[in-house]
TILUMDREN-566809 format. One record per residue (C-alpha): residue in one letter; x, y, z. Coordinates in steps of 0.25 Angstrom, whole numbers, plus 5000, padded with zeros to 4 digits. Example, Ala and Ser with C-alpha at 12.3 -4.5 7.8 and 13.67 -1.06 7.14 Angstrom:
<site "A" <5049 4982 5031>>
<site "S" <5055 4996 5029>>
This chain:
<site "M" <6261 4916 5036>>
<site "S" <6269 4917 5049>>
<site "E" <6264 4910 5061>>
<site "N" <6276 4914 5069>>
<site "S" <6278 4928 5065>>
<site "P" <6287 4937 5073>>
<site "F" <6276 4948 5072>>
<site "W" <6264 4942 5079>>
<site "V" <6260 4934 5091>>
<site "S" <6247 4931 5098>>
<site "L" <6244 4940 5111>>
<site "T" <6232 4932 5115>>
<site "E" <6239 4919 5114>>
<site "T" <6252 4923 5121>>
<site "E" <6254 4917 5135>>
<site "P" <6249 4927 5145>>
<site "R" <6259 4934 5154>>
<site "F" <6249 4934 5165>>
<site "Q" <6235 4927 5166>>
<site "N" <6225 4924 5177>>
<site "E" <6210 4923 5179>>
<site "F" <6209 4938 5178>>
<site "G" <6217 4941 5166>>
<site "S" <6229 4939 5157>>
<site "I" <6241 4947 5151>>
<site "R" <6247 4943 5138>>
<site "V" <6260 4950 5132>>
<site "V" <6266 4951 5119>>
<site "D" <6280 4958 5120>>
<site "A" <6293 4956 5113>>
<site "A" <6296 4943 5121>>
<site "R" <6283 4937 5114>>
<site "L" <6284 4944 5100>>
<site "S" <6299 4948 5098>>
<site "V" <6296 4958 5087>>
<site "L" <6289 4968 5096>>
<site "R" <6296 4981 5098>>
<site "R" <6290 4993 5107>>
<site "L" <6277 4986 5108>>
<site "S" <6271 4974 5116>>
<site "I" <6257 4970 5119>>
<site "K" <6249 4964 5130>>
<site "R" <6235 4958 5132>>
<site "V" <6228 4959 5145>>
<site "T" <6214 4952 5149>>
<site "L" <6207 4956 5162>>
<site "A" <6195 4949 5167>>
<site "P" <6184 4957 5173>>
<site "G" <6188 4964 5186>>
<site "A" <6203 4960 5183>>
<site "I" <6214 4970 5185>>
<site "R" <6228 4971 5179>>
<site "E" <6237 4975 5190>>
<site "P" <6243 4989 5190>>
<site "Q" <6256 4989 5182>>
<site "W" <6265 4998 5173>>
<site "N" <6273 4997 5160>>
<site "V" <6288 4999 5162>>
<site "D" <6292 5004 5148>>
<site "A" <6279 5004 5139>>
<site "N" <6267 5013 5136>>
<site "Q" <6255 5005 5134>>
<site "I" <6242 5005 5127>>
<site "S" <6230 4995 5128>>
<site "Y" <6218 4992 5121>>
<site "V" <6206 4985 5128>>
<site "I" <6201 4974 5119>>
<site "S" <6189 4971 5128>>
<site "G" <6184 4974 5141>>
<site "Q" <6185 4987 5150>>
<site "V" <6197 4990 5159>>
<site "L" <6200 5001 5169>>
<site "V" <6215 5006 5168>>
<site "S" <6221 5014 5179>>
<site "M" <6235 5020 5178>>
<site "L" <6245 5029 5186>>
<site "A" <6255 5035 5177>>
<site "N" <6267 5045 5178>>
<site "G" <6265 5057 5186>>
<site "G" <6253 5051 5193>>
<site "E" <6243 5051 5181>>
<site "F" <6232 5042 5185>>
<site "S" <6222 5036 5175>>
<site "S" <6210 5026 5176>>
<site "F" <6201 5023 5165>>
<site "V" <6192 5012 5159>>
<site "V" <6196 5006 5145>>
<site "G" <6186 4999 5137>>
<site "E" <6186 4990 5125>>
<site "G" <6193 4996 5113>>
<site "Q" <6200 5007 5121>>
<site "M" <6214 5009 5125>>
<site "Y" <6223 5014 5137>>
<site "H" <6237 5019 5138>>
<site "V" <6247 5017 5149>>
<site "E" <6260 5024 5150>>
<site "S" <6273 5016 5153>>
<site "G" <6275 5016 5168>>
<site "A" <6260 5020 5172>>
<site "V" <6254 5010 5182>>
<site "Y" <6240 5005 5177>>
<site "H" <6230 4994 5179>>
<site "I" <6219 4988 5171>>
<site "E" <6206 4983 5176>>
<site "N" <6195 4976 5169>>
<site "V" <6182 4983 5173>>
<site "G" <6173 4977 5163>>
<site "D" <6165 4964 5163>>
<site "V" <6173 4956 5152>>
<site "E" <6187 4953 5151>>
<site "A" <6196 4964 5147>>
<site "E" <6207 4963 5136>>
<site "I" <6217 4973 5134>>
<site "V" <6229 4974 5124>>
<site "L" <6241 4982 5129>>
<site "A" <6252 4987 5120>>
<site "L" <6265 4992 5126>>
<site "R" <6276 5000 5121>>
<site "H" <6287 4990 5123>>
<site "E" <6290 4977 5117>>
<site "R" <6294 4971 5131>>
<site "P" <6286 4979 5141>>
<site "Q" <6287 4978 5156>>
<site "H" <6278 4982 5168>>
<site "F" <6277 4983 5183>>
<site "S" <6265 4979 5191>>
<site "L" <6261 4987 5203>>
<site "R" <6260 4974 5211>>
<site "D" <6275 4971 5208>>
<site "S" <6279 4985 5210>>
<site "F" <6273 4985 5224>>
<site "S" <6279 4972 5227>>
<site "A" <6293 4977 5224>>
<site "M" <6292 4987 5236>>
<site "S" <6294 4983 5250>>
<site "N" <6282 4985 5260>>
<site "P" <6290 4997 5267>>
<site "V" <6292 5004 5254>>
<site "L" <6277 5002 5250>>
<site "G" <6273 5007 5264>>
<site "N" <6282 5019 5263>>
<site "T" <6276 5022 5249>>
<site "Y" <6262 5023 5255>>
<site "G" <6265 5028 5269>>
<site "L" <6261 5015 5275>>
<site "P" <6268 5005 5284>>
<site "G" <6275 4994 5276>>
<site "S" <6266 4984 5283>>
<site "A" <6254 4989 5275>>
<site "F" <6260 4981 5263>>
<site "A" <6262 4968 5270>>
<site "A" <6252 4961 5262>>
<site "F" <6259 4964 5249>>
<site "D" <6265 4950 5246>>
<site "R" <6271 4954 5233>>
<site "P" <6267 4943 5224>>
<site "P" <6269 4945 5209>>
<site "A" <6260 4954 5201>>
<site "E" <6247 4948 5197>>
<site "E" <6244 4957 5185>>
<site "V" <6229 4954 5184>>
<site "F" <6220 4952 5195>>
<site "A" <6205 4953 5199>>
<site "R" <6199 4965 5205>>
<site "R" <6195 4963 5219>>
<site "G" <6183 4973 5220>>
<site "P" <6173 4978 5210>>
<site "V" <6177 4986 5197>>
<site "S" <6174 5001 5198>>
<site "V" <6176 5011 5187>>
<site "D" <6175 5026 5190>>
<site "P" <6168 5034 5179>>
<site "T" <6180 5042 5177>>
<site "Q" <6188 5030 5173>>
<site "R" <6179 5030 5160>>
<site "L" <6183 5044 5156>>
<site "P" <6193 5047 5145>>
<site "N" <6208 5045 5148>>
<site "A" <6221 5049 5141>>
<site "H" <6225 5034 5143>>
<site "L" <6212 5029 5136>>
<site "F" <6209 5028 5122>>
<site "D" <6197 5023 5115>>
<site "V" <6203 5018 5102>>
<site "E" <6191 5010 5097>>
<site "G" <6182 5022 5100>>
<site "Q" <6191 5031 5091>>
<site "H" <6185 5035 5078>>
<site "A" <6195 5027 5069>>
<site "P" <6205 5036 5062>>
<site "L" <6206 5026 5051>>
<site "S" <6193 5020 5047>>
<site "Y" <6190 5012 5034>>
<site "A" <6179 5003 5030>>
<site "Y" <6189 4991 5032>>
<site "G" <6196 4995 5045>>
<site "T" <6199 5006 5055>>
<site "A" <6211 5010 5064>>
<site "R" <6209 5017 5077>>
<site "L" <6222 5024 5082>>
<site "A" <6226 5024 5097>>
<site "R" <6238 5033 5094>>
<site "K" <6244 5046 5100>>
<site "Q" <6236 5054 5090>>
<site "F" <6223 5050 5097>>
<site "W" <6228 5045 5110>>
<site "A" <6238 5055 5117>>
<site "A" <6243 5046 5128>>
<site "L" <6251 5037 5118>>
<site "D" <6266 5040 5117>>
<site "D" <6272 5028 5110>>
<site "I" <6261 5018 5107>>
<site "S" <6248 5017 5099>>
<site "M" <6238 5008 5093>>
<site "Y" <6229 5006 5081>>
<site "S" <6216 4999 5082>>
<site "L" <6215 4993 5068>>
<site "S" <6202 4986 5064>>
<site "I" <6202 4981 5049>>
<site "K" <6190 4974 5042>>
<site "E" <6191 4962 5033>>
<site "N" <6192 4971 5021>>
<site "G" <6204 4980 5027>>
<site "M" <6219 4979 5028>>
<site "R" <6230 4986 5036>>
<site "E" <6238 4991 5024>>
<site "P" <6253 4987 5024>>
<site "H" <6261 4997 5031>>
<site "W" <6272 4999 5041>>
<site "H" <6275 5009 5053>>
<site "P" <6288 5017 5052>>
<site "K" <6288 5021 5066>>
<site "T" <6281 5010 5074>>
<site "A" <6279 4995 5077>>
<site "E" <6265 4989 5077>>
<site "M" <6260 4979 5086>>
<site "G" <6246 4974 5084>>
<site "Y" <6235 4966 5092>>
<site "V" <6224 4959 5085>>
<site "A" <6212 4962 5093>>
<site "K" <6202 4955 5082>>
<site "G" <6203 4948 5069>>
<site "R" <6213 4941 5061>>
<site "A" <6224 4948 5051>>
<site "R" <6235 4945 5043>>
<site "M" <6248 4953 5044>>
<site "R" <6261 4954 5036>>
<site "V" <6274 4961 5040>>
<site "L" <6286 4963 5032>>
<site "S" <6300 4963 5039>>
<site "P" <6312 4970 5034>>
<site "D" <6318 4957 5030>>
<site "V" <6306 4957 5020>>
<site "Q" <6300 4945 5027>>
<site "V" <6285 4945 5028>>
<site "A" <6277 4940 5040>>
<site "E" <6263 4937 5038>>
<site "Y" <6254 4932 5049>>
<site "E" <6239 4932 5054>>
<site "L" <6235 4938 5066>>
<site "K" <6223 4935 5075>>
<site "A" <6216 4941 5087>>
<site "G" <6226 4942 5099>>
<site "D" <6238 4942 5090>>
<site "V" <6249 4953 5091>>
<site "Y" <6258 4957 5080>>
<site "F" <6270 4967 5079>>
<site "V" <6276 4974 5067>>
<site "P" <6289 4981 5069>>
<site "R" <6291 4996 5064>>
<site "A" <6291 4998 5049>>
<site "Y" <6287 4984 5045>>
<site "P" <6277 4983 5034>>
<site "H" <6264 4975 5038>>
<site "H" <6250 4974 5035>>
<site "I" <6237 4968 5041>>
<site "E" <6225 4962 5034>>
<site "V" <6212 4955 5040>>
<site "L" <6210 4940 5040>>
<site "G" <6195 4936 5041>>
<site "D" <6183 4944 5040>>
<site "D" <6182 4951 5053>>
<site "G" <6193 4961 5052>>
<site "F" <6203 4963 5063>>
<site "H" <6206 4973 5075>>
<site "F" <6221 4976 5078>>
<site "L" <6227 4984 5089>>
<site "I" <6239 4989 5083>>
<site "F" <6250 4996 5093>>
<site "F" <6261 5005 5089>>
<site "D" <6274 5009 5096>>
<site "Q" <6271 5024 5092>>
<site "P" <6260 5033 5096>>
<site "M" <6257 5038 5082>>
<site "P" <6260 5026 5073>>
<site "G" <6261 5028 5058>>
<site "D" <6263 5019 5046>>
<site "V" <6267 5018 5031>>
<site "G" <6257 5010 5023>>
<site "Y" <6259 5003 5009>>
<site "R" <6248 5011 5003>>
<site "A" <6254 5025 5005>>
<site "T" <6267 5020 5002>>
<site "A" <6263 5017 4987>>
<site "T" <6259 5031 4986>>
<site "A" <6272 5037 4992>>
<site "F" <6280 5032 4980>>
<site "S" <6279 5034 4965>>
<site "R" <6274 5023 4956>>
<site "E" <6288 5022 4950>>
<site "V" <6295 5020 4963>>
<site "L" <6284 5009 4967>>
<site "A" <6286 5002 4954>>
<site "G" <6301 5002 4955>>
<site "T" <6300 4997 4970>>
<site "F" <6291 4986 4966>>
<site "G" <6298 4982 4953>>
<site "M" <6286 4984 4944>>
<site "P" <6282 4993 4932>>
<site "E" <6275 5005 4937>>
<site "R" <6262 5002 4929>>
<site "E" <6261 4989 4937>>
<site "L" <6260 4996 4951>>
<site "P" <6247 4995 4958>>
<site "D" <6239 5008 4957>>
<site "F" <6242 5012 4971>>
<site "P" <6232 5022 4978>>
<site "Y" <6237 5035 4982>>
<site "T" <6238 5034 4997>>
<site "P" <6244 5047 5004>>
<site "R" <6241 5040 5018>>
<site "D" <6239 5026 5022>>
<site "P" <6225 5021 5026>>
<site "L" <6231 5011 5036>>
<site "I" <6219 5001 5032>>
<site "V" <6216 4997 5018>>
<site "H" <6204 4990 5011>>
<site "R" <6208 4975 5008>>
<site "E" <6204 4974 4993>>
<site "N" <6211 4960 4992>>
<site "P" <6208 4948 4999>>
<site "I" <6218 4941 5009>>
<site "G" <6229 4934 5001>>
<site "A" <6226 4940 4988>>
<site "E" <6238 4942 4979>>
<site "S" <6232 4949 4967>>
């Protein structure tokens, strides 16, 4: 069991990049987990009435999942496209790279949001810093005002999270459907078994996605994510609930096995075989992000169907009669029933 695996780190225990009495921002990027490629993750908490200041990503599209609470998202994108909508628990929102947006807690409890970005070292600009970079005459000319109108701008560094100074107000239209909003937990699970479900926030169901996606994977104590690999995508997961064991095979035939708990982040490079199984009796809930809009995988179960028993016997160096009775599997189920207890060798 590796306690210092190169494939995982705790997001919730990572030192905050920003923190005050109104909220916090924690980041796991390639500086924190060097194996990351094309993906990184943030966790934002906002107290009731708190606002994350307007900002935009330089080089990364973003999808976000609201773990708890209720937030208002407003954004201005390329070509003057404006959107403003409320996102509740179990829902997601999408922000294009370069679109300026803000997040505001409009509920009565702390909001927790997990954000995945399509870059291993994402950068951003804040609206406050961008205004501070321009002189008062430039700002005055921009708005048709005298430069003295901006004399009160003392140009301090961006605050990132601050408290609303007036009452929260949500227009009824901000609760209407929106192309940037996706109710992933309200989705009828495309993959549903007695021992687990997978809800899919991918381009097939959410047209806004171009280069990123997410699976909401819930597995009970009697289920398991079968061993598999993703030929065209890396995988980055966040443990929203529960405990699990994961095993990853590297090309040098080294096996990394580790335990994950709520708040942990893991990363599996493209085409690396891996599997996930539940620890404990309560099951787990993972948010699994991919660097493609339509991720796919190759599973061990279907692989045994793809090749003849003669080929498999030669591959494993054993008589054909001693091979297991592999079930015919034209398409992998993604989640399988766990017939054998944890640690069973026979």
